[in-house]
Every structure is written in C-alpha cells, then in structure tokens.
Phi, psi and omega in degrees: 000113176251147179245138181266109177277352181305314177300323179296308180302315177299326178279338178272343181306316177301317181301308182294320181293323177294317175302321177299311178303319181293324179290323179296310182302315181292328174295316181294320176299324182283331184272321182282151172284153186104187181212121181280347178298343179291345181267024177280191184281137173242111192290153177048031177226123186298332174296331182286348180301328178295339177291344179297321180276325187277324189307322180295341180265357181258132178223146181301313185202181178295334178288320178292315178303311183297324178292331180277331189300306186297313173302323179293315178300317184286307183289323176294329176289322180295316181294313184297322181278342184272315185206090182291331193282336190242018184272329187288318177297325180292318180298317183298314181295325180294320180294321176295321175293318178297320180291321176291313184277348183295147180275328184202195186294129177265071185257186183252138187264000000 
C-alpha cells in the first residue's frame, strides 16, 4: 500500500514559505540600518493600511519571531490541510477588523 504525500506537501508549502519570508524579513531588519517595524499597522489612518500586508512579517526581535513561528506552523498546517479553498478571505477579514477596531498604533514596545 503506497500513499501519495505530494498533495499534503503541496498544501503545506505556503505555510512554510510564509515562515521563511518572516525570517528573511527579520534578518534584513536586523542587518540594515533603520527599523522596518515602522511599517506596521496604524489604526484608523489610511496610510496605515499598508501595514495590514506588512504586519504579519514584522516582529520586534528574534525572540518574538520564534515565539510566533511554532504556533504559526502548527495552526497554519491545520488550516492548510483542513480546508485550502477558504482561508484567504478569512485572513483579509481579520486584518480589516484589527485595523478598524484598534485603539492606536499597533507597534512594538
């Protein structure tokens, strides 16, 4: 009895790629002068809407990134394996809700 793992691996690829992008962005943030964290979400400001796209990739430091990586891999894998077709609209709705309901700048202390 042989099992084909290709569909499983293919469905997990976006999760692994997003984690890789997060780590590359944090490495670039650590090496380059300046601070990429300023591109995070600024609530109720149209300039802050770009932060909805950027915020998931921005972390205060490597400890923050590591603390988010493990849960993201676990929960992202569950979502990717369970229902691949309906995850993207839910993410967009969640990001919009965070931008609208937030009280102030969602920065890092």
